[in-house]
C-alpha positions in Angstrom: 0.0 0.0 0.0 1.2 3.5 -0.9 1.1 5.9 2.1 0.0 9.4 1.4 -1.1 10.5 4.9 2.2 11.9 6.3 0.5 15.0 7.6 -1.3 12.8 10.1 1.9 10.8 11.0 5.2 10.5 9.2 6.5 6.9 9.6 9.6 6.7 11.9 12.8 7.3 10.0 15.6 4.8 10.1 17.9 7.5 11.6 15.4 8.2 14.4 14.9 4.5 15.1 18.7 4.0 15.5 18.9 7.1 17.7 16.1 5.9 19.9 17.6 2.4 20.3 21.0 3.9 21.0 19.6 6.3 23.6 17.8 3.5 25.4 21.0 1.6 25.8 23.3 4.6 26.6 21.0 6.5 28.9 19.0 4.2 31.2 18.8 6.6 34.1 16.4 9.4 35.0 17.9 12.8 34.0 16.9 14.2 37.4 18.9 11.5 39.3 22.1 12.8 41.1 24.4 9.9 40.3 26.7 9.7 37.2 24.2 7.9 35.0 21.6 10.5 35.8 24.1 13.3 35.1 24.9 11.7 31.7 21.3 11.6 30.8 20.8 15.2 31.9 23.8 16.3 29.8 22.3 14.5 26.7 19.0 16.2 27.4 20.6 19.6 27.7 22.5 19.0 24.4 19.2 18.1 22.7 17.7 21.3 24.0 20.6 23.4 22.6 20.5 21.7 19.2 16.7 22.3 18.8 17.1 26.0 20.0 19.8 26.5 17.4 17.5 25.3 14.6 14.6 27.6 15.8 16.8 30.6 16.6 16.1 31.0 20.3 17.8 30.5 23.6 18.1 26.9 24.8 16.4 27.8 28.1 13.2 28.7 26.2 12.7 25.1 25.1 10.4 22.8 27.1 10.0 19.2 26.0 6.4 17.8 26.0 4.4 14.8 24.8 3.4 16.5 21.6 1.7 19.6 20.0 -1.6 19.0 21.7 -0.1 19.2 25.1 2.0 22.1 24.1 -1.0 24.0 22.8 -3.0 23.3 25.9 0.0 24.5 28.1 0.1 27.8 26.4 -3.7 28.5 26.0 -4.3 27.6 29.7 -2.5 30.9 30.5 -4.7 33.2 28.5 -8.4 34.0 28.7 -8.7 36.2 25.6 -7.2 34.8 22.4 -7.4 36.0 18.8 -6.9 32.9 16.6 -7.2 32.1 13.0 -10.4 30.1 12.2 -8.3 27.4 10.5 -6.2 26.4 13.5 -5.8 22.8 14.5 -8.4 21.5 16.9 -5.7 21.3 19.6 -5.7 25.1 19.5 -9.4 25.9 18.7 -10.8 23.5 21.3 -8.5 24.9 24.1 -8.9 28.6 23.5 -11.4 31.2 24.7 -11.5 34.1 22.3 -12.2 35.3 18.8 -11.2 34.2 15.3 -9.4 35.9 12.4 -10.9 35.9 9.0 -9.7 33.6 6.2 -9.4 34.1 2.5 -10.9 31.8 -0.1 -7.4 30.4 -0.7 -7.1 29.5 3.0 -4.8 32.3 4.2 -5.6 33.8 7.5 -5.9 37.6 7.9 -3.2 39.5 9.9 -4.2 40.5 13.4 -5.9 43.9 13.7 -6.2 45.4 17.2 -8.3 48.4 16.2 -11.3 47.0 18.0 -9.4 45.8 21.1 -6.3 44.0 22.1 -6.4 40.3 23.0 -4.0 38.7 25.5 -2.6 36.4 22.8 -2.7 35.8 19.0 -2.6 32.2 17.7 -1.6 31.7 14.1 -0.3 28.4 12.6 2.7 28.3 10.3 1.1 25.8 7.8 -2.3 24.4 7.7 -2.6 20.6 8.2 -5.5 20.1 5.9 -4.7 22.3 2.9 -0.9 22.8 3.3 -1.5 26.5 2.8 1.4 28.6 4.4 0.2 31.2 6.8 1.7 34.7 7.4 3.3 34.1 10.8 6.3 36.2 9.9 4.1 39.1 8.9 2.1 38.8 12.0 5.1 39.4 14.2 5.1 43.2 13.4 1.6 44.1 14.5 1.9 41.8 17.5 5.1 43.5 18.6 3.7 46.9 18.0 0.6 46.1 20.0 2.4 44.3 22.8 0.5 41.0 22.2 2.4 37.7 22.3 2.2 35.4 19.3 1.7 31.6 19.5 2.7 29.7 16.3 1.6 26.1 15.8 4.6 24.9 13.7 3.7 21.2 13.7 3.3 21.0 10.0 6.1 23.4 9.1 8.9 22.0 11.2 10.7 19.2 9.3 9.2 20.2 6.0 10.5 23.8 5.7 13.5 25.5 7.5 12.8 26.1 11.2 15.1 29.2 11.3 13.2 32.3 12.4 10.4 30.5 14.2 12.1 31.3 17.5 11.2 34.9 17.0 7.6 34.0 18.0 6.8 34.2 21.7 5.4 30.6 21.7 6.1 27.9 19.2 4.8 24.3 19.3 5.8 21.3 17.4 5.9 17.5 17.5 8.2 14.8 16.3 5.9 12.4 14.4 5.1 14.9 11.7 8.6 14.6 10.2 9.8 11.1 11.0 10.5 11.2 14.8 8.6 9.1 17.3 5.1 9.6 18.4 4.5 11.1 21.8 7.3 13.7 21.8 7.1 17.4 21.2 8.2 20.8 22.4 7.1 24.3 23.2 9.2 27.4 23.1 8.0 29.7 26.0 9.3 32.2 28.5 11.1 31.2 31.7 8.3 32.5 33.9 5.8 30.0 32.3 3.2 28.4 34.7 3.1 24.6 34.3 0.0 22.8 33.1 1.3 19.4 34.4 2.3 19.8 38.0 4.6 17.7 40.1 8.4 17.6 40.1 10.7 20.4 39.0 11.5 19.0 35.6 11.9 21.3 32.6 12.9 24.2 34.8 9.6 23.9 36.7 7.5 24.4 33.6 6.5 20.7 32.9 6.5 18.0 35.5 7.3 14.4 34.8 10.3 12.4 33.8 11.5 13.4 30.3 11.2 10.9 27.4 14.9 11.2 26.7 15.1 8.5 24.0 12.2 10.0 22.2 13.6 13.5 22.5 17.0 12.4 21.1 15.3 10.6 18.2 13.2 13.7 17.5 16.3 15.9 17.3 18.2 13.5 15.1 15.2 13.2 12.8 14.8 17.0 12.6 18.5 17.6 11.8 18.2 15.0 9.1 15.3 16.8 7.5 17.0 20.2 7.9 20.0 18.9 6.0 17.7 17.7 3.1 15.8 21.0 2.7 17.6 21.8 -0.6 15.7 18.8 -2.1 12.3 20.2 -1.2 12.2 22.3 -4.4 12.4 19.2 -6.5 9.6 17.6 -4.4 7.5 20.7 -4.9 7.8 20.1 -8.7 6.5 16.6 -8.2 3.4 17.9 -6.4 2.8 20.6 -9.0 3.1 18.1 -11.8 0.7 15.7 -10.1 -1.9 18.6 -9.7 -1.6 19.5 -13.3 -2.1 16.0 -14.5 -4.9 15.4 -12.0 -7.0 18.4 -13.0 -6.5 17.5 -16.7 -7.5 13.8 -16.2 -10.4 14.2 -13.8 -13.1 16.6 -14.8 -14.8 18.4 -11.9 -11.9 17.9 -9.5 -10.7 21.1 -7.7 -7.5 21.9 -5.8 -8.1 23.6 -2.5 -6.0 26.6 -1.9 -4.6 26.5 -5.4 -3.9 30.3 -5.4 -1.8 30.2 -2.3 1.7 29.1 -1.5 1.5 25.6 0.0 3.7 22.9 1.5 5.6 20.9 -1.0 4.0 17.7 0.2 0.3 18.5 0.5 -2.6 18.4 -2.0 -6.2 18.9 -0.8 -8.9 18.3 -3.4 -12.6 18.4 -3.8 -13.6 15.2 -5.6 -16.2 15.3 -8.3 -19.8 15.7 -7.2 -22.1 12.7 -6.7 -25.7 12.4 -5.7 -24.7 10.8 -2.4 -22.2 12.7 -0.3 -21.9 9.7 2.0 -19.6 8.1 -0.6 -16.3 7.5 1.3 -13.6 8.3 -1.2 -10.9 7.5 1.4 -12.3 4.0 1.7 -12.4 3.6 -2.1 -8.7 4.7 -2.3 -7.9 2.3 0.5 -9.3 -0.6 -1.4 -7.2 0.4 -4.4 -4.1 0.4 -2.2 -3.6 4.0 -1.2 -3.7 5.4 2.4 -5.0 8.9 2.1 -7.0 11.2 4.4 -10.3 13.0 4.2 -10.2 16.7 4.6 -13.6 16.8 6.3 -16.4 14.6 7.5 -19.5 14.1 5.4 -22.0 16.9 6.0 -24.9 14.6 6.5 -26.1 13.0 9.8 -24.3 14.0 13.0 -20.9 14.6 11.3 -19.8 18.1 10.5 -17.8 19.5 7.6 -14.2 20.6 8.1 -13.9 23.9 10.0 -11.0 24.7 7.8 -12.9 24.3 4.6 -15.9 26.1 6.1 -13.7 29.1 7.0 -12.6 29.2 3.3 -16.2 29.4 2.2 -16.5 25.9 0.8 -20.1 24.6 1.0 -20.8 21.6 3.2 -21.7 19.3 0.3 -18.3 20.0 -1.3 -16.4 19.7 2.0 -17.9 16.3 2.3 -16.0 15.2 -0.8 -12.6 16.5 0.3 -9.5 14.3 0.2 -6.0 15.1 1.4 -2.9 13.6 -0.1 0.3 14.2 1.9 3.7 12.8 0.9 6.8 12.3 3.0 10.5 12.4 2.7 10.7 8.8 1.5 8.0 9.3 -1.1 9.3 8.9 -4.6 8.4 10.8 -7.8 6.9 7.6 -9.3 4.6 7.2 -6.2 2.9 10.4 -7.2 2.3 8.9 -10.6 0.8 5.8 -9.0 -1.4 8.0 -6.9 -2.7 9.7 -10.0 -3.6 6.4 -11.5 -5.4 5.5 -8.2 -7.5 8.6 -8.2 -8.5 8.2 -11.8 -9.5 4.6 -11.1 -11.5 5.6 -8.1 -13.5 8.1 -10.1 -14.3 5.5 -12.8 -15.8 3.0 -10.3 -19.4 2.2 -11.1 -22.4 2.1 -8.8 -21.6 5.1 -6.6 -22.8 3.6 -3.3 -22.1 4.7 0.3 -19.1 3.1 1.9 
């Protein structure tokens, strides 16, 4: 089966797997323990923190290791009672915040914050959207936030490991997770101030900002995976050409198909499409693709019954019946150019199936 659901989880890279196994063997002790084995583990943890901070462009003491982006988002948003966020944020942000939403263009680009009607306590703007791959103006948002004295939270989970991390450290808060670029699941980070109040309370780990024994093996595997991706960034332009060629061939071969966010700059690995219309929106395109040997994702739930359409597509002005036909294809670093060609054949085959019945 060809895997095109990397935005959900990127399979563990061979480099990260070796780093994890090596860390389990070399560092069996708790980094908080006072003996030599504990001190060695603590030194490895500090080194990982320094390496990540260098990639982001921020002080090492600003990095706190967590279980992933969801925990990191909840950590930050628990501190603020008035948040201005884009309407296309990941649920880990939208479900945790109390505040208002920025508008979104038809191409899926969030508006820049405007404080003319009042200043929030925090602005939340993701770096790249997980459903559409559309890049967001997080750099441009820094200026109005600085001028207004409002901190900026950037969810960089889909950006980190696909595009250079340099510059993200300028944001007041940055969240990310390892499993989006080939690191292990259950490991992430947040860049935050030293005077940050912990969400998880207990011991004094992470400078008192996040209690609990650190997942050292997972952290070291995450850093190695990220450094591997950063070293391969020059190859991303070629991979963008693969995606663009796929889109051109797809729109020519399948009448009625539409690329979501086609007018915006997007991640090199992500294609979100509205499949051709049918009389029954309960048709599960993702299941059809699965039966044909392709693991893809749906950009939204079907609009009938109790399920709701994607909040991202809704914010872009896409009607519920169209949102119910959305598919997302997301490649990874190990995806080959010919895999995109096979995916094209699979989509064409899916559209030619007879007897459009619900799945």
